[in-house]
N, C-alpha and C positions, 0 to 999 in steps of 0.2 A: 330745046334739045341739047344745047351746049352745056347747060347746067347738069343735066343727067349724065352726060359723057364725063364731066369732071368728077361726079360722084363715083362713077364706075372705075375711073382711074384711081381714085383714093381707096376704093374697096380693094383693088388689085395691089396697091402699095401696102395696105395693112395686111393682106394675106401673105405678101412676100416677106414683110417684116416678121410675121409669125413663123414662117418657115425658116427664116434666117435665125431667129432666136432658138428654135428647136435644134437646128444644126450646131449652133454654138454650145448649147447645153449638152448635146450628145457627144460632140467632138472634144470640147475643152472644159466642160463642167461649169460654164459661166453663162449667165443670162445676157441679153443684149445690153441692159443698163450696166451690169457689172463689167462687161467688155468696154463700154464707153468710159467707165471710171478708170480702168487700166490704161486706156489710150490717153486719157486726160492727164494722168500722172506721168506716164512714160519713164524717162530716166531722171526726172527732176524731183525736187521736194516742193510740194505745193500745199496750199491751204484749201480748206473746204470751199471757200469762195471761188477759187480757181476751178475746182471740180464742178461746182454748180454752173459757172458761166460757160465752161466747155461742153457740158452735157445738156444744159437746158432743163435740168430737173429742178423741181421746187426744193427749197431748203429741207423740208421734212422728208421728202422722198429721197433726196440725195443722202441724207443722214442714214436712212434705212439701208440703202444700197451700199454705202461705205461700210457700215457695220457688217453686212453680209460678206463683202469682199474681205474684210478683216477676219471674220470667222472662218473663212476658207484658207486663211494663212497667206493671202496674196498681197496684203497691204499692211503697212506698219504705221502707227501713229506716234508722234512725239510732241512734247510741249515745247513751245517757243522758249528760247533762252532769255530774251529780254522781257517778253510779255507771256507770262505763264497761262494766260487765258487763251492764247492763240495755239491752235493745233496744226501740225504739219504732217503731211502724209508722203510716204515713199513706198515703192514697190519692194516686196521681199524678193529673195532669190527665186522663190516659187512663182511669184507674180511676174517677175521679169521673164522667166522661162515660158510662162503661159502666154504673155503678150508676144514674145518672140515667135512662138509656134503659130499664133494667129497671124502674125505678119508674114511668116514664111509660107505657111500652108494655105492661108486665106480661108474663106468660106465660100463654097460654091453658090453662085446665084442661079436660081432656077431659070431654064431657058426661056420660059414664057414671060419671065419678069425682065430679062435683059433689055428688050427694046425700050422699056421705061427709063432706063439709065442712059440711053443714047441721045 
C-alpha cells in the first residue's frame, strides 16, 4: 500500500508541475525549464556547464532550452576571452526584467498542492 501512496504523491507532483508550467507560460512567456535557466544565470556570467549543474538538465536538452531562451531575447552568449571554445551566458535586460517579475510576483501554487510542500 505504501508504494501505491508514493506513486499517487508523484502523480500529484507532476500534475502540479504541469500547472506551474502553464502559469509561467501564461504570465511570463517562459516554460519551467526556461525559468530554471534564468534562475541559474541570475546576475552572473556563467558557462553552459553551470546551467546544466543548476538545472539538472542533460547537455543536449539544456542546449535546446538555452537556444530557446536566447531566441526570446532573454539570454546573451559570448565567447571566452582566453578560450574561444568556451561560451559564457548572461541575462539581457529583458531577461533580467523577466526574472525580477517572477521573483516579485511569484507563481501561485494551487491550494491542493500546497500541503505537499510543507
